[in-house]
C-alpha positions as CSV (number, residue, x, y, z in Angstrom):
1,V,91.0,108.4,135.2
2,Q,88.6,109.4,132.4
3,L,88.4,108.1,128.6
4,Q,86.7,109.9,125.9
5,A,86.6,108.4,122.7
6,S,85.5,110.1,119.3
7,G,85.3,109.4,115.9
8,G,82.4,106.6,115.2
9,G,80.0,106.6,112.9
10,L,78.7,104.7,109.9
11,V,81.1,103.9,107.1
12,Q,80.6,101.8,104.1
13,A,82.6,98.8,103.4
14,G,86.0,99.3,102.3
15,G,86.3,102.7,103.6
16,S,88.2,104.0,106.6
17,M,87.8,105.6,109.7
18,R,90.0,107.2,112.6
19,L,88.8,106.9,116.3
20,S,90.3,109.1,118.9
21,C,90.6,108.9,123.1
22,A,92.0,111.2,125.0
23,A,92.5,110.7,128.7
24,S,92.2,112.9,131.5
25,G,92.8,113.1,135.4
26,S,95.5,110.9,137.0
27,I,97.1,110.3,133.8
28,F,100.1,109.6,135.7
29,S,99.1,106.1,136.5
30,I,98.4,105.0,133.0
31,N,100.3,102.7,131.0
32,A,99.1,100.6,128.0
33,M,96.2,102.1,126.2
34,G,93.9,100.2,123.9
35,W,90.5,99.5,122.0
36,Y,88.2,96.8,122.5
37,R,84.9,95.9,120.9
38,Q,81.7,94.3,121.3
39,A,79.1,93.3,118.3
40,P,75.7,92.7,119.6
41,G,75.4,89.1,120.9
42,K,78.9,88.7,121.3
43,Q,81.7,89.2,124.0
44,R,84.1,92.2,124.2
45,E,87.0,91.7,122.5
46,L,90.6,93.3,122.1
47,V,91.0,95.3,118.8
48,A,94.5,96.8,119.4
49,A,96.9,98.1,122.2
50,I,99.5,100.1,122.8
51,A,101.9,100.4,125.6
52,R,103.4,103.4,126.7
53,R,106.8,103.2,125.1
54,G,105.2,102.1,121.6
55,T,104.7,98.3,121.7
56,T,101.6,97.1,120.3
57,N,99.2,94.2,120.1
58,Y,96.6,93.8,117.4
59,A,94.1,91.0,117.2
60,D,94.4,88.6,114.2
61,S,91.5,89.6,112.9
62,V,92.5,93.3,112.0
63,K,96.3,93.2,111.3
64,G,97.0,94.7,108.3
65,R,93.9,97.0,108.3
66,F,94.1,98.9,111.6
67,T,96.9,100.9,113.5
68,I,96.9,102.2,116.5
69,S,99.0,104.6,117.8
70,R,99.8,107.1,120.4
71,D,101.1,110.3,121.5
72,N,101.8,110.5,125.2
73,A,102.3,114.4,125.0
74,K,98.9,114.6,124.5
75,N,97.5,111.6,126.6
76,T,95.8,110.5,123.4
77,I,95.3,106.9,121.5
78,Y,94.2,106.8,117.6
79,L,92.8,103.9,115.8
80,Q,93.2,104.1,112.1
81,M,91.0,101.5,110.8
82,N,91.1,100.6,106.7
83,S,89.7,98.3,104.8
84,L,86.6,98.2,107.0
85,K,84.5,95.2,106.9
86,P,80.5,94.6,108.0
87,G,82.4,92.3,110.6
88,D,84.4,95.2,112.1
89,T,80.6,96.8,113.3
90,A,80.7,97.2,116.8
91,V,80.7,99.4,119.7
92,Y,84.3,100.4,120.3
93,Y,85.7,100.9,124.0
94,C,88.9,103.1,124.7
95,S,90.9,101.6,127.9
96,A,93.6,102.0,129.7
97,A,95.9,99.9,132.0
98,K,97.1,101.0,135.4
99,Y,100.0,98.6,135.6
100,A,103.2,98.9,133.3
101,G,103.8,95.1,131.5
102,T,100.3,93.8,130.8
103,W,97.5,94.3,128.5
104,D,95.1,94.0,131.3
105,M,92.8,97.3,131.0
106,D,91.7,98.7,134.4
107,Y,89.9,102.3,133.0
108,W,86.9,102.3,130.4
109,G,85.6,104.8,128.3
110,K,81.9,105.1,127.2
111,G,81.9,102.8,124.0
112,T,81.5,104.6,120.1
113,L,79.5,102.8,117.6
114,V,81.4,102.2,114.5
115,T,78.8,100.9,111.6
116,V,80.0,99.1,108.3
117,S,77.3,99.0,105.5
118,S,77.9,96.4,103.1
């Protein structure tokens, strides 16, 4: 499974940005997909994840600001990020789970940098 993320860049605080992640390869083995992020000097953390049937899981810090969605026909997930804060600055990683019923991710894409300026 290969995961290709796109959409990162620089945005001002209060702005919006959308990330996309397209899966290819053995996509039949993919169940949940999601986004993690890692800020400098911090551990990687879950941002949002979505199961194949649409159940979602969000970090408390992004609830009400970020929305994850999924297009199974295109094997693609999206992360709409609104009301961005400087604290959202991080490298964002797309991920996918091999097994159903878990948010534990097995596949990882290369990260995309999101920088939120104050």
